[in-house]
KEKEGU-111989 format. One record per residue (C-alpha): residue number from 1; residue in three letters; z, y, x. Coordinates in Angstrom, 2 decimals, padded with zeros to 5 digits, m for minus. Example, Ala and Ser with C-alpha at 12.3 -4.5 7.8 and 13.67 -1.06 7.14 Angstrom:
BEGIN
    nr   rest        pz        py        px
     1    ala    007.80   m004.50    012.30
     2    ser    007.14   m001.06    013.67
***
This chain:
BEGIN
    nr   rest        pz        py        px
     1    met    000.00    000.00    000.00
     2    thr   m000.95    003.42    001.39
     3    asn    001.49    006.32    001.68
     4    val   m000.41    008.06   m001.12
     5    asp   m000.04    005.01   m003.37
     6    ser    003.67    004.79   m002.55
     7    leu    004.17    008.45   m003.40
     8    gly    002.26    008.04   m006.66
     9    lys    004.35    005.02   m007.63
    10    ala    007.58    006.87   m006.78
    11    leu    006.55    009.85   m008.89
    12    glu    005.56    007.59   m011.78
    13    gln    009.01    006.00   m011.70
    14    arg    010.71    009.41   m011.80
    15    phe    008.40    011.18   m014.24
    16    arg    007.35    010.13   m017.72
    17    cys    005.78    012.33   m020.39
    18    val    006.17    011.15   m023.97
    19    arg    004.54    012.76   m026.99
    20    val    007.09    012.66   m029.79
    21    pro    005.43    012.26   m033.20
    22    pro    006.94    014.43   m035.93
    23    ala    009.48    012.76   m038.19
    24    arg    008.61    015.22   m040.94
    25    his    005.97    017.77   m041.71
    26    val    006.19    021.05   m039.82
    27    pro    004.12    023.87   m041.32
    28    ser    001.15    025.05   m039.30
    29    leu    000.50    028.70   m038.53
    30    glu   m002.01    028.72   m041.38
    31    glu    000.62    027.39   m043.82
    32    asp    003.30    029.77   m042.55
    33    ala    000.90    032.69   m042.88
    34    arg    000.03    031.72   m046.46
    35    asn    003.67    031.31   m047.38
    36    gly    005.03    034.29   m045.49
    37    leu    002.33    036.93   m045.30
    38    leu    000.47    036.65   m048.60
    39    ser    003.54    037.50   m050.68
    40    gln    006.37    040.00   m050.45
    41    pro    008.67    040.46   m048.66
    42    arg    006.41    039.46   m045.78
    43    ser    007.69    037.30   m042.92
    44    leu    006.58    035.00   m040.12
    45    pro    008.65    032.47   m038.10
    46    pro    009.52    033.68   m034.58
    47    lys    008.04    030.64   m032.84
    48    tyr    004.61    032.32   m032.96
    49    phe    005.75    034.97   m030.49
    50    tyr    005.24    032.55   m027.64
    51    asp    001.61    032.47   m026.67
    52    asp    001.04    032.88   m022.92
    53    his    001.31    036.67   m023.05
    54    gly    004.30    036.58   m025.38
    55    ser    006.09    034.14   m023.06
    56    glu    005.48    036.46   m020.11
    57    leu    006.83    039.41   m022.09
    58    phe    009.94    037.46   m023.08
    59    glu    010.63    036.67   m019.42
    60    arg    010.48    040.42   m018.77
    61    ile    012.82    041.10   m021.71
    62    cys    015.38    038.78   m020.17
    63    lys    015.42    040.93   m017.04
    64    thr    016.00    044.25   m018.82
    65    ser    019.37    045.95   m018.44
    66    glu    019.88    045.99   m022.21
    67    tyr    019.26    042.30   m022.92
    68    tyr    022.60    040.68   m022.08
    69    pro    022.26    037.17   m023.68
    70    thr    020.22    035.48   m020.96
    71    arg    022.23    036.68   m017.98
    72    thr    025.56    036.19   m019.76
    73    glu    024.76    032.61   m020.74
    74    asp    023.42    031.97   m017.23
    75    phe    026.68    033.23   m015.71
    76    leu    028.76    031.07   m018.05
    77    leu    026.74    028.01   m017.07
    78    gln    027.16    028.80   m013.40
    79    gln    030.89    029.37   m013.84
    80    his    031.67    026.30   m015.97
    81    ala    029.01    023.72   m015.07
    82    gln    031.37    021.55   m013.04
    83    asp    033.98    021.59   m015.82
    84    ile    031.32    020.55   m018.33
    85    ile    029.95    017.72   m016.20
    86    arg    033.41    016.44   m015.21
    87    ser    034.60    016.35   m018.82
    88    thr    031.46    014.78   m020.31
    89    gln    030.29    012.46   m017.47
    90    pro    026.86    012.09   m019.11
    91    gly    024.46    009.29   m018.29
    92    lys    021.66    011.62   m019.42
    93    ile    021.28    015.35   m019.92
    94    phe    018.98    015.92   m022.89
    95    glu    017.75    019.49   m023.42
    96    leu    016.17    020.86   m026.59
    97    gly    013.70    023.71   m026.17
    98    ser    013.98    023.31   m022.43
    99    gly    011.11    025.59   m021.46
   100    ser    010.88    025.36   m017.67
   101    ser    014.51    024.13   m017.38
   102    thr    015.71    027.15   m015.40
   103    lys    019.29    027.39   m016.70
   104    thr    019.74    023.63   m016.59
   105    gln    019.73    023.82   m012.81
   106    his    023.36    025.02   m012.95
   107    leu    024.33    021.72   m014.61
   108    leu    022.26    019.71   m012.16
   109    asp    023.72    021.63   m009.20
   110    ala    027.17    020.70   m010.51
   111    cys    026.07    017.06   m010.67
   112    asn    025.06    017.32   m007.01
   113    glu    028.38    018.85   m006.05
   114    ile    030.54    016.19   m007.67
   115    ala    028.15    013.28   m006.89
   116    his    027.47    012.42   m010.52
   117    phe    023.79    011.57   m011.02
   118    pro    022.52    011.44   m014.61
   119    ser    018.89    011.39   m015.63
   120    tyr    017.33    014.38   m017.38
   121    thr    015.13    014.69   m020.47
   122    ala    013.37    017.96   m021.32
   123    phe    012.07    018.36   m024.88
   124    asp    009.74    021.27   m025.57
   125    ile    006.62    022.24   m027.49
   126    ser    004.91    023.68   m024.39
   127    glu    003.35    021.16   m022.03
   128    arg    002.78    023.93   m019.49
   129    ala    006.49    024.80   m019.41
   130    leu    007.49    021.14   m019.18
   131    leu    005.23    020.49   m016.21
   132    phe    006.35    023.66   m014.43
   133    gly    009.97    022.62   m014.93
   134    trp    009.28    019.11   m013.70
   135    glu    007.64    020.42   m010.53
   136    thr    010.65    022.63   m009.78
   137    leu    013.31    020.04   m010.56
   138    ser    011.60    017.16   m008.77
   139    thr    011.46    019.26   m005.60
   140    arg    015.06    020.48   m005.89
   141    tyr    016.74    017.17   m006.81
   142    asp    015.34    014.15   m005.03
   143    trp    017.67    011.82   m006.98
   144    leu    016.71    013.01   m010.45
   145    glu    014.80    010.82   m012.91
   146    ile    012.97    013.06   m015.39
   147    asp    011.54    012.33   m018.84
   148    leu    009.40    014.94   m020.55
   149    phe    009.25    014.86   m024.36
   150    leu    006.41    016.93   m025.77
   151    gly    006.88    017.91   m029.39
   152    asp    008.52    020.22   m031.91
   153    tyr    012.26    019.64   m032.27
   154    glu    012.09    021.22   m035.73
   155    ala    010.08    018.13   m036.77
   156    gly    013.23    016.04   m036.48
   157    phe    014.73    013.58   m034.02
   158    lys    014.07    010.24   m035.72
   159    asn    011.17    009.36   m033.39
   160    ile    012.94    010.25   m030.15
   161    pro    013.38    007.13   m028.00
   162    arg    017.08    006.39   m027.65
   163    gln    018.53    004.95   m024.45
   164    asn    021.94    003.46   m023.82
   165    gly    024.74    005.55   m022.40
   166    ser    026.31    008.87   m023.25
   167    arg    024.25    012.05   m023.40
   168    leu    024.99    015.71   m022.98
   169    val    022.66    017.36   m025.50
   170    val    021.92    020.94   m024.46
   171    phe    020.66    023.68   m026.81
   172    leu    020.75    027.01   m025.00
   173    gly    019.50    030.56   m025.50
   174    ser    021.45    031.20   m028.75
   175    thr    018.34    029.81   m030.46
   176    ile    020.53    028.50   m033.28
   177    gly    020.88    032.14   m034.33
   178    asn    017.20    032.24   m035.35
   179    phe    017.97    029.88   m038.24
   180    glu    019.34    030.93   m041.62
   181    gln    022.68    029.20   m042.37
   182    asp    021.31    026.40   m044.58
   183    arg    018.49    025.69   m042.17
   184    ala    020.88    025.75   m039.20
   185    ile    023.18    023.24   m040.91
   186    gly    020.22    021.00   m041.76
   187    phe    018.95    021.15   m038.18
   188    met    022.37    020.36   m036.74
   189    asn    022.93    017.56   m039.26
   190    asp    019.64    016.03   m038.20
   191    leu    020.67    016.30   m034.57
   192    arg    024.08    014.76   m035.32
   193    ala    022.40    011.74   m036.92
   194    asn    020.60    011.10   m033.62
   195    met    023.79    011.26   m031.56
   196    ser    026.43    008.62   m030.84
   197    asn    030.16    009.28   m030.86
   198    ser    030.15    009.29   m027.05
   199    asp    027.57    012.10   m026.86
   200    arg    028.45    015.75   m026.48
   201    leu    026.61    018.91   m027.55
   202    leu    026.47    022.10   m025.47
   203    val    025.15    025.03   m027.50
   204    gly    024.92    028.77   m026.88
   205    phe    026.18    031.25   m029.49
   206    asp    025.66    035.00   m029.31
   207    arg    028.81    036.73   m030.56
   208    val    029.39    039.61   m032.98
   209    lys    029.94    042.80   m030.99
   210    asp    029.45    046.57   m031.11
   211    glu    026.25    047.34   m033.02
   212    his    025.11    049.84   m030.37
   213    ile    025.01    047.04   m027.80
   214    leu    023.15    044.78   m030.20
   215    asn    020.60    047.41   m031.20
   216    ala    019.97    048.33   m027.56
   217    ala    019.35    044.68   m026.67
   218    tyr    016.41    044.55   m029.09
   219    asn    015.11    048.07   m028.39
   220    asp    014.90    048.32   m024.61
   221    lys    013.97    051.71   m023.20
   222    asp    010.83    050.36   m021.51
   223    gly    009.39    049.10   m024.81
   224    ile    008.99    045.51   m023.65
   225    thr    010.58    044.09   m026.80
   226    ala    008.32    046.31   m028.90
   227    ala    005.26    044.95   m027.06
   228    phe    006.59    041.41   m027.53
   229    asn    006.98    041.96   m031.27
   230    leu    003.56    043.61   m031.68
   231    asn    001.88    040.82   m029.70
   232    val    002.37    038.42   m032.63
   233    leu   m000.36    040.40   m034.41
   234    asn   m002.73    039.46   m031.60
   235    val   m001.72    035.83   m032.09
   236    leu   m002.65    036.10   m035.78
   237    asn   m005.95    037.76   m034.87
   238    asn   m006.81    035.05   m032.35
   239    glu   m005.67    032.05   m034.36
   240    leu   m006.50    033.06   m037.93
   241    gly   m009.44    035.39   m037.41
   242    ala   m007.34    038.30   m038.71
   243    asn   m008.02    041.95   m038.00
   244    phe   m004.55    043.39   m037.55
   245    asp   m004.54    046.68   m035.64
   246    pro   m001.30    046.78   m033.62
   247    asp   m001.63    050.57   m033.39
   248    lys   m000.97    050.73   m037.14
   249    phe    002.46    049.13   m036.77
   250    lys    005.70    050.03   m035.07
   251    his    008.50    047.83   m033.82
   252    ser    011.84    047.99   m035.65
   253    ala    015.02    046.05   m034.85
   254    asn    018.45    046.80   m036.30
   255    tyr    021.77    045.04   m036.68
   256    asp    022.90    044.34   m040.23
   257    ala    026.69    044.13   m040.06
   258    asp    027.02    042.63   m043.56
   259    lys    024.78    039.70   m042.61
   260    ala    025.93    039.65   m038.96
   261    gln    022.35    039.49   m037.74
   262    val    019.72    041.54   m035.99
   263    glu    016.52    041.74   m038.03
   264    met    013.26    042.44   m036.24
   265    his    010.32    043.83   m038.19
   266    leu    006.83    045.20   m037.77
   267    val    006.56    048.29   m039.98
   268    ser    003.18    049.52   m041.18
   269    ala    002.51    053.18   m040.38
   270    cys   m000.15    053.53   m043.08
   271    thr   m001.67    051.76   m046.07
   272    his   m004.49    049.47   m044.94
   273    arg   m006.17    046.15   m045.66
   274    val   m005.99    043.12   m043.38
   275    thr   m008.48    040.25   m043.60
   276    phe   m007.81    036.63   m042.59
   277    asn   m011.11    034.86   m042.01
   278    thr   m009.49    031.43   m041.63
   279    leu   m007.56    031.85   m044.88
   280    ala   m010.59    033.39   m046.66
   281    thr   m008.41    036.15   m048.06
   282    ser   m007.11    039.64   m047.42
   283    ile   m003.96    041.61   m048.17
   284    glu   m003.16    045.28   m048.59
   285    ile   m000.15    046.47   m046.65
   286    asp    001.45    049.69   m047.79
   287    ala    002.75    052.44   m045.56
   288    gly    006.38    051.65   m044.71
   289    glu    006.02    047.97   m045.65
   290    ser    007.30    045.55   m043.05
   291    ile    006.82    042.02   m041.78
   292    cys    010.05    040.30   m040.74
   293    thr    009.32    038.50   m037.49
   294    glu    012.78    037.34   m036.44
   295    ile    016.42    037.18   m037.36
   296    ser    019.06    036.70   m034.69
   297    arg    022.43    035.81   m036.16
   298    lys    025.62    036.70   m034.33
   299    phe    028.77    034.60   m034.58
   300    thr    032.53    034.90   m034.64
   301    thr    034.85    032.07   m033.64
   302    lys    035.29    031.31   m037.33
   303    ser    031.59    031.35   m038.26
   304    leu    030.44    029.19   m035.35
   305    ala    033.22    026.68   m036.05
   306    asn    032.20    026.65   m039.70
   307    leu    028.56    025.95   m038.82
   308    leu    029.46    023.14   m036.45
   309    gly    031.97    021.69   m038.91
   310    gln    029.48    021.56   m041.77
   311    ala    027.03    019.77   m039.47
   312    gly    029.53    017.08   m038.39
   313    phe    030.78    018.52   m035.10
   314    ala    034.13    019.76   m033.82
   315    ile    034.75    022.13   m030.93
   316    glu    036.01    020.55   m027.73
   317    gln    035.85    023.69   m025.57
   318    asp    034.63    027.24   m026.12
   319    phe    033.66    028.98   m022.91
   320    ile    033.64    032.69   m023.81
   321    ser    032.39    035.41   m021.48
   322    ala    035.02    037.89   m020.28
   323    asp    033.45    040.66   m022.37
   324    gly    033.39    038.46   m025.47
   325    tyr    029.63    038.81   m025.78
   326    phe    028.65    035.12   m025.66
   327    ser    030.00    031.60   m026.05
   328    leu    028.98    028.28   m024.59
   329    val    030.48    025.72   m026.95
   330    leu    030.99    022.10   m026.04
   331    ala    031.26    020.05   m029.24
   332    tyr    031.69    016.42   m030.18
   333    pro    030.48    014.44   m033.23
   334    val    033.07    013.64   m035.86
***
């Protein structure tokens, strides 16, 4: 066997990419547009932000001075990774919405430091992000066996291959805040049904805080979040043959204290008609009318415990940042 063949065999043993078929129907962009844009109030799920340009813009958002969630969660992971690994002793780390697995490196570094060597599974909808993450991790951790699961975690977990041993299931980025309460409970219930009693869940929660801090986080002074929000109109133009003019909309994001959530909208500056070639229809959007593109719920200790409790989890540890801005919660199935 040549050196090249040996390397190929070694990589094959450490790297497997599995396409996970959906366990239930997930609406397409066309269906979401029909359901959300052709009636009022208008809305669109936030997952359509993330075309290539949108993903690049989001990476820039995470580096702005105003956007605290990414760096705060990253610091918490760095600070508590060893505690998390020591207490859970996972045979596998399983990450939902892993992207390129950047934050997970804190957990894997902790594994290195205490000589505990689990395998790692990344589950994401972007093959590009999965492969980029695999390249980075396989170079950094020569001991790590990596599985890549390509699919949409909102399509359910029933078809995910299950292996023996305990898992640390990781769901970072306060992504749970993008779900309305009922949908969040349903999602977490579905996840709980795929977990054994020996598994643990590590999930990020953005906390309720001063509304000026929250509003600034979604309205950075450089306008990157505004560009990110407006870019979804380009996605609709490209994918649905629409003719949105981003210049006719403005970005709006404000914290609603009664709902404990930031709501992000695109607000029309004038009355105009938009055509969707793929949908064979058009709509008239009035001046001042908005499209809701994202909600981002914020949590108190009580509300996050309530969500986890209704989904069949109990809190084992709550790692809260010193400023109270963010929590990393380690939970167990009950």
